[in-house]
MARVEXRO-104199 format. One record per residue: x, y, z of N, C-alpha, C in turn. Coordinates in Angstrom, 1 decimal, always signed. Example, Ala and Ser with C-alpha at 12.3 -4.5 7.8 and 13.67 -1.06 7.14 Angstrom:
BEGIN
@n_c1: +13.2, n_c2: -5.7, n_c3: +7.8, ca_c1: +12.3, ca_c2: -4.5, ca_c3: +7.8, c_c1: +13.2, c_c2: -3.3, c_c3: +7.8
@n_c1: +12.8, n_c2: -2.2, n_c3: +7.1, ca_c1: +13.7, ca_c2: -1.1, ca_c3: +7.1, c_c1: +12.9, c_c2: +0.0, c_c3: +7.9
//
This chain:
BEGIN
@n_c1: +208.7, n_c2: -19.2, n_c3: +194.6, ca_c1: +207.8, ca_c2: -18.7, ca_c3: +195.1, c_c1: +207.4, c_c2: -16.9, c_c3: +194.7
@n_c1: +208.7, n_c2: -16.2, n_c3: +195.5, ca_c1: +209.3, ca_c2: -14.8, ca_c3: +195.7, c_c1: +209.6, c_c2: -14.2, c_c3: +194.4
@n_c1: +210.2, n_c2: -15.3, n_c3: +193.6, ca_c1: +210.8, ca_c2: -15.5, ca_c3: +191.8, c_c1: +209.9, c_c2: -15.0, c_c3: +191.5
@n_c1: +208.7, n_c2: -15.9, n_c3: +191.0, ca_c1: +207.8, ca_c2: -15.6, ca_c3: +190.6, c_c1: +206.4, c_c2: -14.7, c_c3: +190.6
@n_c1: +206.6, n_c2: -14.1, n_c3: +191.8, ca_c1: +206.1, ca_c2: -12.7, ca_c3: +192.0, c_c1: +206.7, c_c2: -11.7, c_c3: +191.5
@n_c1: +208.2, n_c2: -12.0, n_c3: +191.6, ca_c1: +208.9, ca_c2: -10.7, ca_c3: +191.7, c_c1: +209.0, c_c2: -10.6, c_c3: +189.8
@n_c1: +209.1, n_c2: -11.7, n_c3: +189.2, ca_c1: +208.4, ca_c2: -11.7, ca_c3: +187.9, c_c1: +207.2, c_c2: -10.9, c_c3: +187.4
@n_c1: +206.1, n_c2: -11.3, n_c3: +187.5, ca_c1: +205.4, ca_c2: -10.7, ca_c3: +187.7, c_c1: +205.0, c_c2: -9.3, c_c3: +188.0
@n_c1: +205.7, n_c2: -9.3, n_c3: +188.8, ca_c1: +205.9, ca_c2: -7.3, ca_c3: +188.8, c_c1: +206.6, c_c2: -7.0, c_c3: +187.5
@n_c1: +207.7, n_c2: -7.4, n_c3: +187.6, ca_c1: +208.1, ca_c2: -6.7, ca_c3: +186.4, c_c1: +207.1, c_c2: -6.8, c_c3: +184.8
@n_c1: +206.8, n_c2: -8.1, n_c3: +185.1, ca_c1: +205.5, ca_c2: -8.2, ca_c3: +183.4, c_c1: +204.9, c_c2: -6.7, c_c3: +184.1
@n_c1: +204.0, n_c2: -6.9, n_c3: +185.1, ca_c1: +202.7, ca_c2: -6.2, ca_c3: +185.1, c_c1: +203.0, c_c2: -5.0, c_c3: +185.5
@n_c1: +204.3, n_c2: -4.7, n_c3: +186.0, ca_c1: +204.5, ca_c2: -3.0, ca_c3: +186.4, c_c1: +203.6, c_c2: -3.1, c_c3: +187.3
@n_c1: +203.3, n_c2: -3.7, n_c3: +188.3, ca_c1: +202.4, ca_c2: -3.9, ca_c3: +189.6, c_c1: +203.5, c_c2: -4.3, c_c3: +190.3
@n_c1: +203.0, n_c2: -3.7, n_c3: +191.7, ca_c1: +204.4, ca_c2: -4.3, ca_c3: +192.9, c_c1: +203.6, c_c2: -4.8, c_c3: +193.6
@n_c1: +204.1, n_c2: -6.1, n_c3: +194.5, ca_c1: +203.7, ca_c2: -6.3, ca_c3: +195.6, c_c1: +204.4, c_c2: -6.4, c_c3: +197.0
@n_c1: +203.0, n_c2: -6.1, n_c3: +197.6, ca_c1: +203.5, ca_c2: -5.2, ca_c3: +199.0, c_c1: +204.1, c_c2: -6.1, c_c3: +200.1
@n_c1: +205.2, n_c2: -6.7, n_c3: +199.5, ca_c1: +205.0, ca_c2: -8.0, ca_c3: +200.6, c_c1: +205.1, c_c2: -7.9, c_c3: +202.0
@n_c1: +205.3, n_c2: -6.8, n_c3: +202.9, ca_c1: +205.6, ca_c2: -6.6, ca_c3: +204.3, c_c1: +203.5, c_c2: -6.3, c_c3: +204.6
@n_c1: +202.2, n_c2: -6.6, n_c3: +204.2, ca_c1: +201.0, ca_c2: -6.3, ca_c3: +203.7, c_c1: +200.9, c_c2: -7.7, c_c3: +203.9
@n_c1: +201.3, n_c2: -8.9, n_c3: +202.7, ca_c1: +201.3, ca_c2: -10.3, ca_c3: +202.4, c_c1: +201.0, c_c2: -10.6, c_c3: +203.7
@n_c1: +200.5, n_c2: -11.8, n_c3: +203.7, ca_c1: +200.6, ca_c2: -12.6, ca_c3: +204.8, c_c1: +200.2, c_c2: -14.2, c_c3: +204.5
@n_c1: +201.5, n_c2: -14.6, n_c3: +204.9, ca_c1: +201.8, ca_c2: -16.0, ca_c3: +204.8, c_c1: +200.7, c_c2: -17.0, c_c3: +205.6
@n_c1: +199.7, n_c2: -18.0, n_c3: +205.0, ca_c1: +198.8, ca_c2: -18.9, ca_c3: +205.7, c_c1: +199.2, c_c2: -20.3, c_c3: +205.1
@n_c1: +199.9, n_c2: -21.3, n_c3: +206.3, ca_c1: +200.1, ca_c2: -22.6, ca_c3: +205.7, c_c1: +199.2, c_c2: -24.0, c_c3: +206.4
@n_c1: +198.6, n_c2: -24.6, n_c3: +205.6, ca_c1: +197.6, ca_c2: -25.8, ca_c3: +206.8, c_c1: +198.5, c_c2: -26.9, c_c3: +207.8
@n_c1: +198.7, n_c2: -27.6, n_c3: +208.2, ca_c1: +199.3, ca_c2: -28.1, ca_c3: +209.3, c_c1: +200.0, c_c2: -29.5, c_c3: +208.4
@n_c1: +200.4, n_c2: -29.2, n_c3: +207.2, ca_c1: +200.4, ca_c2: -30.2, ca_c3: +206.4, c_c1: +202.6, c_c2: -29.8, c_c3: +206.8
@n_c1: +202.6, n_c2: -28.8, n_c3: +206.5, ca_c1: +203.9, ca_c2: -28.0, ca_c3: +206.6, c_c1: +204.2, c_c2: -27.8, c_c3: +208.4
@n_c1: +205.4, n_c2: -27.6, n_c3: +208.1, ca_c1: +206.1, ca_c2: -27.7, ca_c3: +209.5, c_c1: +206.1, c_c2: -26.2, c_c3: +209.5
@n_c1: +206.4, n_c2: -25.7, n_c3: +210.6, ca_c1: +206.1, ca_c2: -24.4, ca_c3: +211.5, c_c1: +207.1, c_c2: -23.4, c_c3: +211.0
@n_c1: +208.5, n_c2: -24.0, n_c3: +210.9, ca_c1: +209.9, ca_c2: -24.3, ca_c3: +210.5, c_c1: +210.1, c_c2: -23.4, c_c3: +208.8
@n_c1: +209.7, n_c2: -24.8, n_c3: +208.0, ca_c1: +209.2, ca_c2: -24.4, ca_c3: +206.9, c_c1: +208.3, c_c2: -22.8, c_c3: +206.6
@n_c1: +207.1, n_c2: -22.8, n_c3: +207.1, ca_c1: +206.2, ca_c2: -21.4, ca_c3: +207.1, c_c1: +206.9, c_c2: -20.6, c_c3: +207.2
@n_c1: +207.9, n_c2: -20.8, n_c3: +208.2, ca_c1: +208.3, ca_c2: -19.5, ca_c3: +209.1, c_c1: +209.9, c_c2: -18.7, c_c3: +208.2
@n_c1: +210.6, n_c2: -19.7, n_c3: +207.3, ca_c1: +211.4, ca_c2: -20.0, ca_c3: +206.5, c_c1: +210.8, c_c2: -18.8, c_c3: +205.4
@n_c1: +209.7, n_c2: -19.4, n_c3: +205.1, ca_c1: +208.9, ca_c2: -19.0, ca_c3: +203.2, c_c1: +208.6, c_c2: -17.5, c_c3: +203.9
@n_c1: +208.5, n_c2: -17.1, n_c3: +205.1, ca_c1: +207.9, ca_c2: -15.9, ca_c3: +205.4, c_c1: +208.7, c_c2: -15.1, c_c3: +205.3
@n_c1: +209.9, n_c2: -15.7, n_c3: +205.7, ca_c1: +211.3, ca_c2: -14.9, ca_c3: +206.2, c_c1: +211.5, c_c2: -14.5, c_c3: +205.2
@n_c1: +211.9, n_c2: -15.1, n_c3: +203.9, ca_c1: +212.4, ca_c2: -14.7, ca_c3: +202.5, c_c1: +211.6, c_c2: -14.0, c_c3: +202.1
@n_c1: +210.0, n_c2: -13.9, n_c3: +202.1, ca_c1: +209.3, ca_c2: -12.8, ca_c3: +201.5, c_c1: +209.0, c_c2: -11.7, c_c3: +202.4
@n_c1: +209.5, n_c2: -11.6, n_c3: +203.5, ca_c1: +209.6, ca_c2: -10.3, ca_c3: +204.4, c_c1: +208.1, c_c2: -10.7, c_c3: +204.5
@n_c1: +207.4, n_c2: -11.9, n_c3: +204.6, ca_c1: +206.4, ca_c2: -11.5, ca_c3: +205.8, c_c1: +206.1, c_c2: -11.9, c_c3: +206.7
@n_c1: +204.4, n_c2: -12.0, n_c3: +207.2, ca_c1: +203.8, ca_c2: -12.2, ca_c3: +208.5, c_c1: +203.6, c_c2: -13.9, c_c3: +208.2
@n_c1: +203.4, n_c2: -14.7, n_c3: +209.3, ca_c1: +202.5, ca_c2: -15.9, ca_c3: +209.4, c_c1: +201.2, c_c2: -15.5, c_c3: +210.1
@n_c1: +200.1, n_c2: -16.5, n_c3: +209.6, ca_c1: +198.2, ca_c2: -16.3, ca_c3: +210.0, c_c1: +198.3, c_c2: -17.6, c_c3: +209.7
@n_c1: +197.6, n_c2: -18.2, n_c3: +211.2, ca_c1: +196.2, ca_c2: -18.5, ca_c3: +211.1, c_c1: +195.1, c_c2: -18.6, c_c3: +210.6
@n_c1: +195.1, n_c2: -17.1, n_c3: +210.8, ca_c1: +193.3, ca_c2: -16.8, ca_c3: +210.0, c_c1: +193.6, c_c2: -16.0, c_c3: +208.9
@n_c1: +192.7, n_c2: -16.2, n_c3: +207.3, ca_c1: +192.6, ca_c2: -15.3, ca_c3: +206.7, c_c1: +191.9, c_c2: -13.8, c_c3: +206.8
@n_c1: +191.1, n_c2: -13.9, n_c3: +208.2, ca_c1: +189.8, ca_c2: -13.0, ca_c3: +208.0, c_c1: +189.1, c_c2: -13.4, c_c3: +206.6
@n_c1: +188.2, n_c2: -12.1, n_c3: +206.9, ca_c1: +187.4, ca_c2: -11.9, ca_c3: +206.0, c_c1: +188.0, c_c2: -11.4, c_c3: +204.5
@n_c1: +186.7, n_c2: -11.5, n_c3: +203.8, ca_c1: +186.1, ca_c2: -10.3, ca_c3: +202.5, c_c1: +185.0, c_c2: -10.2, c_c3: +202.5
@n_c1: +185.1, n_c2: -8.8, n_c3: +202.6, ca_c1: +183.3, ca_c2: -8.1, ca_c3: +202.2, c_c1: +182.6, c_c2: -9.1, c_c3: +203.0
@n_c1: +182.7, n_c2: -8.9, n_c3: +204.8, ca_c1: +182.1, ca_c2: -9.4, ca_c3: +205.6, c_c1: +182.2, c_c2: -10.8, c_c3: +205.6
@n_c1: +182.7, n_c2: -11.8, n_c3: +204.9, ca_c1: +182.9, ca_c2: -13.2, ca_c3: +204.5, c_c1: +183.9, c_c2: -14.2, c_c3: +204.9
@n_c1: +183.7, n_c2: -14.5, n_c3: +205.5, ca_c1: +185.4, ca_c2: -15.2, ca_c3: +206.5, c_c1: +185.9, c_c2: -16.4, c_c3: +205.5
@n_c1: +186.7, n_c2: -16.2, n_c3: +205.1, ca_c1: +187.7, ca_c2: -16.8, ca_c3: +204.3, c_c1: +187.9, c_c2: -17.8, c_c3: +204.8
@n_c1: +187.2, n_c2: -19.0, n_c3: +205.1, ca_c1: +187.1, ca_c2: -20.5, ca_c3: +205.6, c_c1: +188.2, c_c2: -21.3, c_c3: +205.1
@n_c1: +189.1, n_c2: -21.9, n_c3: +206.2, ca_c1: +190.0, ca_c2: -22.5, ca_c3: +206.0, c_c1: +190.0, c_c2: -23.6, c_c3: +207.2
@n_c1: +189.1, n_c2: -24.0, n_c3: +207.8, ca_c1: +188.9, ca_c2: -25.2, ca_c3: +208.7, c_c1: +186.8, c_c2: -24.6, c_c3: +208.6
@n_c1: +186.9, n_c2: -25.7, n_c3: +210.0, ca_c1: +185.4, ca_c2: -26.4, ca_c3: +210.2, c_c1: +184.6, c_c2: -24.9, c_c3: +210.4
@n_c1: +183.3, n_c2: -24.8, n_c3: +210.0, ca_c1: +182.4, ca_c2: -23.9, ca_c3: +210.3, c_c1: +181.8, c_c2: -23.9, c_c3: +211.9
@n_c1: +182.2, n_c2: -23.0, n_c3: +212.7, ca_c1: +181.8, ca_c2: -23.1, ca_c3: +214.2, c_c1: +180.6, c_c2: -21.9, c_c3: +213.6
@n_c1: +180.3, n_c2: -22.2, n_c3: +215.2, ca_c1: +178.6, ca_c2: -21.1, ca_c3: +215.4, c_c1: +179.5, c_c2: -19.6, c_c3: +215.3
@n_c1: +180.7, n_c2: -19.3, n_c3: +215.4, ca_c1: +181.0, ca_c2: -17.4, ca_c3: +215.6, c_c1: +181.6, c_c2: -17.5, c_c3: +213.8
@n_c1: +181.8, n_c2: -17.8, n_c3: +212.9, ca_c1: +181.7, ca_c2: -18.0, ca_c3: +211.9, c_c1: +181.2, c_c2: -16.8, c_c3: +211.0
@n_c1: +180.2, n_c2: -16.9, n_c3: +211.0, ca_c1: +179.3, ca_c2: -15.5, ca_c3: +210.6, c_c1: +178.7, c_c2: -15.1, c_c3: +211.3
@n_c1: +179.5, n_c2: -14.2, n_c3: +212.9, ca_c1: +178.5, ca_c2: -13.9, ca_c3: +213.6, c_c1: +178.3, c_c2: -12.4, c_c3: +212.3
@n_c1: +179.7, n_c2: -11.9, n_c3: +212.1, ca_c1: +179.8, ca_c2: -10.9, ca_c3: +211.8, c_c1: +178.2, c_c2: -10.2, c_c3: +211.1
@n_c1: +177.5, n_c2: -11.4, n_c3: +210.4, ca_c1: +176.3, ca_c2: -10.6, ca_c3: +209.5, c_c1: +175.7, c_c2: -10.5, c_c3: +210.6
@n_c1: +175.1, n_c2: -11.2, n_c3: +211.8, ca_c1: +174.6, ca_c2: -11.0, ca_c3: +212.7, c_c1: +174.9, c_c2: -9.1, c_c3: +213.1
@n_c1: +175.9, n_c2: -9.1, n_c3: +213.5, ca_c1: +176.5, ca_c2: -8.1, ca_c3: +214.3, c_c1: +175.9, c_c2: -6.5, c_c3: +213.3
@n_c1: +176.2, n_c2: -7.1, n_c3: +211.9, ca_c1: +176.3, ca_c2: -6.3, ca_c3: +211.1, c_c1: +174.4, c_c2: -5.6, c_c3: +210.7
@n_c1: +173.5, n_c2: -6.7, n_c3: +211.2, ca_c1: +172.3, ca_c2: -6.0, ca_c3: +211.1, c_c1: +171.9, c_c2: -5.7, c_c3: +212.6
@n_c1: +172.3, n_c2: -6.0, n_c3: +213.1, ca_c1: +172.2, ca_c2: -5.5, ca_c3: +214.2, c_c1: +172.6, c_c2: -3.4, c_c3: +214.9
@n_c1: +173.6, n_c2: -3.7, n_c3: +213.8, ca_c1: +174.1, ca_c2: -2.4, ca_c3: +214.0, c_c1: +172.8, c_c2: -1.0, c_c3: +212.8
@n_c1: +172.9, n_c2: -2.1, n_c3: +212.2, ca_c1: +171.7, ca_c2: -0.8, ca_c3: +211.3, c_c1: +171.1, c_c2: -0.4, c_c3: +211.5
@n_c1: +169.9, n_c2: -1.7, n_c3: +212.6, ca_c1: +168.9, ca_c2: -1.6, ca_c3: +212.7, c_c1: +169.1, c_c2: -0.4, c_c3: +214.4
@n_c1: +170.0, n_c2: -0.8, n_c3: +215.3, ca_c1: +170.0, ca_c2: +0.2, ca_c3: +216.2, c_c1: +169.9, c_c2: +1.4, c_c3: +216.0
@n_c1: +170.3, n_c2: +1.7, n_c3: +214.5, ca_c1: +170.5, ca_c2: +3.1, ca_c3: +214.5, c_c1: +169.1, c_c2: +4.3, c_c3: +214.6
@n_c1: +167.8, n_c2: +3.1, n_c3: +214.0, ca_c1: +166.7, ca_c2: +3.9, ca_c3: +213.9, c_c1: +165.9, c_c2: +3.2, c_c3: +215.0
@n_c1: +164.7, n_c2: +4.5, n_c3: +215.1, ca_c1: +164.0, ca_c2: +4.5, ca_c3: +216.7, c_c1: +163.0, c_c2: +3.1, c_c3: +216.3
@n_c1: +162.7, n_c2: +2.5, n_c3: +216.5, ca_c1: +161.4, ca_c2: +2.1, ca_c3: +216.2, c_c1: +160.0, c_c2: +3.1, c_c3: +216.6
@n_c1: +160.2, n_c2: +3.7, n_c3: +217.7, ca_c1: +159.2, ca_c2: +4.4, ca_c3: +218.7, c_c1: +158.7, c_c2: +5.6, c_c3: +217.2
@n_c1: +159.3, n_c2: +5.8, n_c3: +216.6, ca_c1: +159.2, ca_c2: +7.1, ca_c3: +216.0, c_c1: +158.7, c_c2: +6.2, c_c3: +214.4
@n_c1: +158.8, n_c2: +5.4, n_c3: +214.0, ca_c1: +158.9, ca_c2: +4.5, ca_c3: +212.3, c_c1: +157.1, c_c2: +3.9, c_c3: +212.4
@n_c1: +156.8, n_c2: +4.1, n_c3: +211.6, ca_c1: +155.2, ca_c2: +3.3, ca_c3: +211.7, c_c1: +155.6, c_c2: +2.1, c_c3: +211.4
@n_c1: +154.4, n_c2: +0.8, n_c3: +211.4, ca_c1: +155.4, ca_c2: -0.9, ca_c3: +210.8, c_c1: +155.5, c_c2: -0.6, c_c3: +209.4
@n_c1: +154.9, n_c2: +0.5, n_c3: +208.3, ca_c1: +155.0, ca_c2: +0.7, ca_c3: +207.4, c_c1: +156.6, c_c2: +0.9, c_c3: +206.8
@n_c1: +156.9, n_c2: +1.7, n_c3: +207.8, ca_c1: +158.0, ca_c2: +2.7, ca_c3: +207.5, c_c1: +158.9, c_c2: +1.1, c_c3: +208.1
@n_c1: +159.2, n_c2: +0.3, n_c3: +209.3, ca_c1: +160.4, ca_c2: -0.5, ca_c3: +210.1, c_c1: +160.4, c_c2: -1.8, c_c3: +208.4
@n_c1: +159.0, n_c2: -2.2, n_c3: +207.8, ca_c1: +159.3, ca_c2: -3.2, ca_c3: +207.1, c_c1: +160.1, c_c2: -2.8, c_c3: +205.9
@n_c1: +159.2, n_c2: -1.7, n_c3: +205.2, ca_c1: +160.3, ca_c2: -1.2, ca_c3: +204.3, c_c1: +161.8, c_c2: -1.1, c_c3: +204.6
@n_c1: +162.3, n_c2: -0.6, n_c3: +205.9, ca_c1: +163.8, ca_c2: -0.6, ca_c3: +206.2, c_c1: +164.3, c_c2: -1.8, c_c3: +206.2
@n_c1: +163.1, n_c2: -2.8, n_c3: +206.7, ca_c1: +164.0, ca_c2: -4.2, ca_c3: +206.6, c_c1: +164.2, c_c2: -4.7, c_c3: +205.4
@n_c1: +162.9, n_c2: -4.9, n_c3: +204.6, ca_c1: +163.0, ca_c2: -5.6, ca_c3: +203.8, c_c1: +164.2, c_c2: -4.8, c_c3: +203.1
@n_c1: +164.2, n_c2: -3.5, n_c3: +202.6, ca_c1: +165.6, ca_c2: -2.4, ca_c3: +201.5, c_c1: +166.5, c_c2: -3.3, c_c3: +201.9
@n_c1: +166.6, n_c2: -3.0, n_c3: +203.6, ca_c1: +168.0, ca_c2: -2.8, ca_c3: +204.1, c_c1: +168.7, c_c2: -4.6, c_c3: +204.4
@n_c1: +168.3, n_c2: -4.7, n_c3: +205.6, ca_c1: +168.4, ca_c2: -6.2, ca_c3: +206.6, c_c1: +168.2, c_c2: -7.0, c_c3: +205.6
@n_c1: +167.2, n_c2: -7.0, n_c3: +204.8, ca_c1: +167.7, ca_c2: -8.2, ca_c3: +204.4, c_c1: +168.6, c_c2: -8.7, c_c3: +203.3
@n_c1: +169.4, n_c2: -7.5, n_c3: +203.1, ca_c1: +170.5, ca_c2: -7.6, ca_c3: +201.9, c_c1: +171.7, c_c2: -7.9, c_c3: +202.4
@n_c1: +171.5, n_c2: -7.8, n_c3: +203.3, ca_c1: +172.8, ca_c2: -7.9, ca_c3: +204.3, c_c1: +173.6, c_c2: -9.1, c_c3: +204.1
@n_c1: +172.6, n_c2: -10.3, n_c3: +204.3, ca_c1: +173.3, ca_c2: -12.0, ca_c3: +204.4, c_c1: +173.9, c_c2: -12.1, c_c3: +203.2
@n_c1: +172.8, n_c2: -11.5, n_c3: +201.8, ca_c1: +172.8, ca_c2: -11.6, ca_c3: +200.2, c_c1: +173.9, c_c2: -12.3, c_c3: +199.4
@n_c1: +175.3, n_c2: -11.1, n_c3: +199.9, ca_c1: +176.9, ca_c2: -11.2, ca_c3: +199.5, c_c1: +177.4, c_c2: -13.1, c_c3: +199.7
@n_c1: +177.1, n_c2: -13.0, n_c3: +201.4, ca_c1: +177.4, ca_c2: -14.1, ca_c3: +201.5, c_c1: +177.0, c_c2: -15.6, c_c3: +201.0
@n_c1: +175.8, n_c2: -15.3, n_c3: +201.0, ca_c1: +174.9, ca_c2: -16.6, ca_c3: +200.5, c_c1: +174.9, c_c2: -17.0, c_c3: +199.0
@n_c1: +175.9, n_c2: -16.0, n_c3: +198.4, ca_c1: +176.2, ca_c2: -16.5, ca_c3: +196.8, c_c1: +176.9, c_c2: -17.5, c_c3: +196.7
@n_c1: +177.6, n_c2: -17.5, n_c3: +197.6, ca_c1: +179.0, ca_c2: -18.5, ca_c3: +197.7, c_c1: +179.1, c_c2: -19.6, c_c3: +198.5
@n_c1: +178.0, n_c2: -19.0, n_c3: +199.7, ca_c1: +178.1, ca_c2: -20.2, ca_c3: +201.2, c_c1: +176.7, c_c2: -20.2, c_c3: +201.4
@n_c1: +176.2, n_c2: -21.8, n_c3: +202.0, ca_c1: +175.1, ca_c2: -21.8, ca_c3: +202.1, c_c1: +175.3, c_c2: -21.7, c_c3: +203.9
@n_c1: +174.7, n_c2: -20.2, n_c3: +204.5, ca_c1: +174.6, ca_c2: -19.6, ca_c3: +206.0, c_c1: +173.9, c_c2: -20.9, c_c3: +206.7
@n_c1: +174.3, n_c2: -21.6, n_c3: +207.6, ca_c1: +173.8, ca_c2: -22.7, ca_c3: +208.5, c_c1: +172.7, c_c2: -21.6, c_c3: +209.3
@n_c1: +171.9, n_c2: -22.8, n_c3: +209.2, ca_c1: +170.2, ca_c2: -22.3, ca_c3: +210.2, c_c1: +170.6, c_c2: -21.5, c_c3: +211.1
@n_c1: +171.1, n_c2: -22.0, n_c3: +212.0, ca_c1: +170.6, ca_c2: -21.2, ca_c3: +213.2, c_c1: +171.3, c_c2: -19.2, c_c3: +212.7
@n_c1: +171.9, n_c2: -18.9, n_c3: +212.3, ca_c1: +172.7, ca_c2: -17.5, ca_c3: +211.4, c_c1: +171.1, c_c2: -17.0, c_c3: +210.5
@n_c1: +171.0, n_c2: -18.0, n_c3: +210.1, ca_c1: +168.8, ca_c2: -17.2, ca_c3: +209.1, c_c1: +168.4, c_c2: -17.2, c_c3: +210.0
@n_c1: +168.5, n_c2: -18.3, n_c3: +211.4, ca_c1: +167.3, ca_c2: -18.4, ca_c3: +212.0, c_c1: +167.2, c_c2: -16.8, c_c3: +213.6
@n_c1: +169.0, n_c2: -16.5, n_c3: +213.7, ca_c1: +169.1, ca_c2: -15.6, ca_c3: +214.7, c_c1: +168.2, c_c2: -14.6, c_c3: +213.3
@n_c1: +168.9, n_c2: -14.1, n_c3: +212.4, ca_c1: +169.3, ca_c2: -13.0, ca_c3: +211.3, c_c1: +167.4, c_c2: -12.6, c_c3: +211.3
@n_c1: +166.6, n_c2: -14.0, n_c3: +211.0, ca_c1: +165.0, ca_c2: -13.3, ca_c3: +211.2, c_c1: +164.5, c_c2: -12.9, c_c3: +212.3
@n_c1: +164.9, n_c2: -13.0, n_c3: +213.6, ca_c1: +164.6, ca_c2: -12.8, ca_c3: +215.4, c_c1: +165.0, c_c2: -11.6, c_c3: +214.9
@n_c1: +166.1, n_c2: -11.3, n_c3: +214.7, ca_c1: +166.6, ca_c2: -9.5, ca_c3: +214.6, c_c1: +165.8, c_c2: -9.1, c_c3: +214.0
@n_c1: +165.4, n_c2: -9.1, n_c3: +212.7, ca_c1: +164.4, ca_c2: -8.6, ca_c3: +212.1, c_c1: +162.8, c_c2: -8.6, c_c3: +212.5
@n_c1: +162.7, n_c2: -9.6, n_c3: +213.2, ca_c1: +160.9, ca_c2: -9.5, ca_c3: +213.5, c_c1: +160.6, c_c2: -8.6, c_c3: +214.7
@n_c1: +161.9, n_c2: -8.9, n_c3: +215.7, ca_c1: +161.8, ca_c2: -7.7, ca_c3: +216.9, c_c1: +162.0, c_c2: -6.8, c_c3: +216.2
@n_c1: +162.3, n_c2: -6.2, n_c3: +215.7, ca_c1: +162.7, ca_c2: -4.7, ca_c3: +215.1, c_c1: +161.6, c_c2: -4.4, c_c3: +214.7
@n_c1: +160.8, n_c2: -5.3, n_c3: +213.6, ca_c1: +159.1, ca_c2: -5.0, ca_c3: +212.4, c_c1: +158.2, c_c2: -4.8, c_c3: +213.8
@n_c1: +158.4, n_c2: -5.5, n_c3: +215.0, ca_c1: +156.9, ca_c2: -5.6, ca_c3: +216.0, c_c1: +157.4, c_c2: -4.8, c_c3: +217.0
@n_c1: +158.4, n_c2: -4.3, n_c3: +217.1, ca_c1: +158.9, ca_c2: -3.6, ca_c3: +218.1, c_c1: +159.3, c_c2: -3.6, c_c3: +219.3
@n_c1: +159.9, n_c2: -5.1, n_c3: +219.9, ca_c1: +160.2, ca_c2: -5.8, ca_c3: +220.9, c_c1: +161.5, c_c2: -5.3, c_c3: +220.8
@n_c1: +161.0, n_c2: -5.4, n_c3: +222.5, ca_c1: +163.1, ca_c2: -4.9, ca_c3: +223.0, c_c1: +162.8, c_c2: -6.0, c_c3: +224.4
@n_c1: +163.9, n_c2: -5.8, n_c3: +225.2, ca_c1: +164.7, ca_c2: -7.1, ca_c3: +226.1, c_c1: +163.6, c_c2: -7.1, c_c3: +226.8
@n_c1: +162.9, n_c2: -5.5, n_c3: +227.8, ca_c1: +162.0, ca_c2: -6.1, ca_c3: +228.4, c_c1: +160.5, c_c2: -5.8, c_c3: +228.3
@n_c1: +160.1, n_c2: -5.8, n_c3: +226.6, ca_c1: +158.9, ca_c2: -5.5, ca_c3: +226.2, c_c1: +158.7, c_c2: -6.3, c_c3: +225.1
@n_c1: +157.7, n_c2: -7.2, n_c3: +224.7, ca_c1: +157.5, ca_c2: -7.9, ca_c3: +224.1, c_c1: +155.6, c_c2: -7.8, c_c3: +223.2
@n_c1: +155.9, n_c2: -7.3, n_c3: +221.9, ca_c1: +154.9, ca_c2: -7.1, ca_c3: +221.7, c_c1: +153.9, c_c2: -7.9, c_c3: +220.7
@n_c1: +152.5, n_c2: -8.2, n_c3: +220.4, ca_c1: +151.9, ca_c2: -9.1, ca_c3: +220.0, c_c1: +152.2, c_c2: -9.4, c_c3: +218.3
@n_c1: +152.6, n_c2: -10.2, n_c3: +218.1, ca_c1: +153.1, ca_c2: -10.7, ca_c3: +216.5, c_c1: +151.9, c_c2: -10.7, c_c3: +215.7
@n_c1: +151.4, n_c2: -10.0, n_c3: +214.7, ca_c1: +150.0, ca_c2: -9.5, ca_c3: +214.5, c_c1: +149.7, c_c2: -10.4, c_c3: +212.9
@n_c1: +150.7, n_c2: -10.7, n_c3: +212.8, ca_c1: +151.3, ca_c2: -11.3, ca_c3: +211.2, c_c1: +152.4, c_c2: -12.4, c_c3: +211.1
@n_c1: +152.2, n_c2: -13.9, n_c3: +210.6, ca_c1: +153.2, ca_c2: -14.9, ca_c3: +211.1, c_c1: +153.9, c_c2: -14.1, c_c3: +209.9
@n_c1: +155.4, n_c2: -14.3, n_c3: +210.5, ca_c1: +156.5, ca_c2: -14.2, ca_c3: +209.5, c_c1: +156.8, c_c2: -14.8, c_c3: +208.4
@n_c1: +156.3, n_c2: -15.9, n_c3: +207.9, ca_c1: +156.4, ca_c2: -16.6, ca_c3: +206.4, c_c1: +155.6, c_c2: -15.9, c_c3: +205.5
@n_c1: +154.3, n_c2: -14.8, n_c3: +205.9, ca_c1: +153.4, ca_c2: -14.0, ca_c3: +205.0, c_c1: +154.3, c_c2: -12.7, c_c3: +205.1
@n_c1: +154.9, n_c2: -12.4, n_c3: +206.2, ca_c1: +155.2, ca_c2: -11.3, ca_c3: +205.7, c_c1: +156.9, c_c2: -11.0, c_c3: +204.8
@n_c1: +157.4, n_c2: -11.9, n_c3: +205.1, ca_c1: +157.9, ca_c2: -12.3, ca_c3: +204.2, c_c1: +158.1, c_c2: -12.9, c_c3: +202.5
@n_c1: +156.6, n_c2: -13.1, n_c3: +202.1, ca_c1: +156.4, ca_c2: -13.6, ca_c3: +201.5, c_c1: +156.2, c_c2: -12.0, c_c3: +200.4
@n_c1: +156.5, n_c2: -12.4, n_c3: +198.2, ca_c1: +156.4, ca_c2: -11.4, ca_c3: +198.0, c_c1: +154.7, c_c2: -10.8, c_c3: +197.4
@n_c1: +154.5, n_c2: -9.6, n_c3: +197.6, ca_c1: +153.5, ca_c2: -8.9, ca_c3: +197.8, c_c1: +152.2, c_c2: -9.7, c_c3: +196.9
@n_c1: +153.1, n_c2: -10.3, n_c3: +196.0, ca_c1: +151.7, ca_c2: -10.8, ca_c3: +194.6, c_c1: +151.4, c_c2: -12.1, c_c3: +195.0
@n_c1: +152.1, n_c2: -12.7, n_c3: +196.1, ca_c1: +151.5, ca_c2: -13.6, ca_c3: +196.7, c_c1: +150.9, c_c2: -14.0, c_c3: +197.8
@n_c1: +150.4, n_c2: -12.7, n_c3: +198.4, ca_c1: +150.6, ca_c2: -12.5, ca_c3: +200.1, c_c1: +148.5, c_c2: -12.7, c_c3: +199.5
@n_c1: +147.7, n_c2: -13.1, n_c3: +200.6, ca_c1: +146.4, ca_c2: -13.3, ca_c3: +200.0, c_c1: +145.9, c_c2: -11.7, c_c3: +201.0
//
């Protein structure tokens, strides 16, 4: 494998940074073989491939926290805005243009678990209506209506 990468490097004039390379192995290979392979390359071994553009590189079962990063990113974006100083229309525009777009990249390649979608909607609803931990406001319009395109609303 290392020889193949070296040949690729010679042909393409691009260098593989082996110290930055991480070797991922499945349970089908022994720890010893994985360790030997990593030593040949001068790389480290990992059990977690991490994420790419906030989408986790999944190599096992999807768990509750697999897509938690999407919710954290949404909460972080909304926490920078003050709901008191924004009108309803301003909050609606921010949600439609910013936070609705956050999970779109992930949804191009995977189907998000329904709990993630529900939690994402709840974060947006609470921001739209100005809810806080200690204070709930009346929702004047159904969330399904808010999510409809303008041309389909009655």
